[in-house]
C-alpha positions, 0 to 999 in steps of 0.5 A: 195111859193118862193125858200127858201124851207120853211119846213111846215106841212099841216093840212086838213079835207077831201080833203081840206087843212085848214092851213099850219104851219112851221116846225122847220129847223134851216138850212132853215126857223128856226121856221118861214114861210112867211105870203104868205106861211101860208095864201095862202092855201085857194087858193088850193080849188079855180079855180081848174082844175079838168077835161081835156079840148080841144079847139074846134072852139076856145073854151075850151070844157070839155072832158074825158082823152082818148080824151084829150090824143089822141089830144096831141098824134096826135099833137105830131105825126105832130110835129115830133122833134119840141117839147118844155117844159116850166116849171113854178115856182112851179113844182116838180123835178119828173114832170120836169124829166118825161116831159124832158124824154118825150120831149127827146123821141120825139126827142125834146131838147127845155127845159126852166124854166125861163119863164119870160125871164131871160137868164143868163149863166147856164154852172156852177150851182155854179155860179147861186147858193146861195153859202153862205147858208141861215143860214150862211148869218147871219154871214156876216159882209159886204153885197152887194145886187145887183138888189134884193128886198130881203124882197119880193123875199125871206123874210126868207133870209131877216130875216137872213140879218136883224140878221147880221145887228142887232146882228153882226153889218153887213154893207149892201149896195145895187145897185138898186131902193131904197126900205124898207128892214126893216133894214139900207142899203146904196143904192149906185145908180141903175147903174150896172157899180158900180160893176166895180167901187164901191165907196171907202168906200164900197171897203174899207169895202169889203177889210177889211171884214172877211165874205163878201157877194154879193147877185145878184137878178133877177132885175140885171140878166136880164141885159147884163154883170151883171152876169159876173160883179158880178163874177168879183167883187167876184174874186176881193175881194176874196169872195170865200176863205177857209171855206167861199163862199160869192157869191150868186144868189137869185132865187125866184121860187121854181122850179128854182134850180131843173129845172137847175139841170135837164137842163131846160135852153136853151141858150138865154132863153125863147125867143130863145125857141120861136124863134125855133117855136116849133110845140108842147109846153108843159107848166108845170104850167107856168102862167107867160109866154108871150103866144104871143111868142107861137101863132104858137105852139100847146099848152098843159097846164099841171097844177092845176089852171085855170090861164093864162096858162090854158086860152091860151092852146089848151089842158088842162091836169089837174095835182096835186098841191104840197099838192096833190103829193109826190115830190122833190124840190131844194131850192135856196142854192141847198138843196134837200128836199122832200114833201109828199101828204097831200090830193088827187087832185080834180075830174079827176086831176092826178099826173103830172108824170103819165100824161106823162107816159100815153102820152108815151104809145099813142106815142109809146115812152114808158117811162121806169117807171111804178110807182112813185118810179121807176121814182124817181130811174130813176131821181136819176140815171140821176142826182145823187144829186136828189137821196138824201136829203141835200145840193148838191155839185156844187163845184166852177168852174165858167165860164168866162163871159163878165164883163162890165155892164152899164144898170140902174136897172129899177125895181124889178121883184116882183111887188105884193108879194101876187100874184106871182103864180096861187095859190096865185091869187086864194086865197081870202086872198091873193087877199085882202092882195094885195088890202089893202097892195099893192093897198091901198084900205081901209077896214072897220072892223066889229066894224066900 
């Protein structure tokens, strides 16, 4: 449900997942799982896409797989090299790789995973990684949050900061709108210019710190100069030293780091992709996209829920949810982890990688794998770090970026913690949590 990569076990009956429980992993989630991770599982059975659809005369009509694939193959022939793939927030690396290879086989090169519009520099993965590590954050003595509502973007990272405060006496400062983080934090203001000129008491704290940390969130990364200014601050106060790297970017999408490792980042972000006006665009569970940017594209949605992406599509190819397929995921600290299938996908839905393999047959650009294991081997050959579980080594070789930032952080990216993706929005439990805990609706209990 977020980029922490919480280890869970799924209990099921037949084809329905009944509950999710945390598995112990001290390096990632200890013995915890967020409320959203545990209780959104009822969304796996609602609003599901279980058959292909093709838009005819302005309406989506259910068809068989042969007709749907033929419609996409025809669009691919007309598109030529003008092809793009946009990844959503919960896509496994195997699907990302299969889609990438298919787009490349057609001559396309437009890949993007930051679907809401972020366009930060990705030339160095170490500069966009959570380098301190989730478990190691609780050893920090000074922490600066920049444009990050950590409690809602990564609850289990927030608990580590809470530990650092309560057990180690860490001081926490923040740049951004004031919010309840569940522990004492001094909010310095909302202007990103503070990165270049911290108040004296904050500067003194960083100079004296043994284990200083900066965490940069999406609320800051959307502004010009913020990334470079944060890197400059890290250099100024020597946040990277022997045995310690205190520079961190906080992602909140489960597919983000895996996508970046597989090249799902176009300079200029999704707006730059849209400006190229791709004739054919694949949307891999991408429901947060501004589809108005792609009005001239033939849109193919490959996903598992009837959310925004499906409503905007010209063709829907039903895929499998995370619980219905094996897959590789990379969390925000670059930790490669693997999941297994718990249940089977409903109706005629297929594992996503196999959809692109079938399309490659019809377009005459046959992808070089016939099974999931062969696909995973090809992916590991292309990106060796994805072939083994554990932390990927990105080194520390960061780019020179503009260091001046002056914008005010208006707000944080996550407005409603309980409705951040299609599974949550399909969950009756998460919908009620949103209405009661976010929107303030009152509910009478049985005894009332």
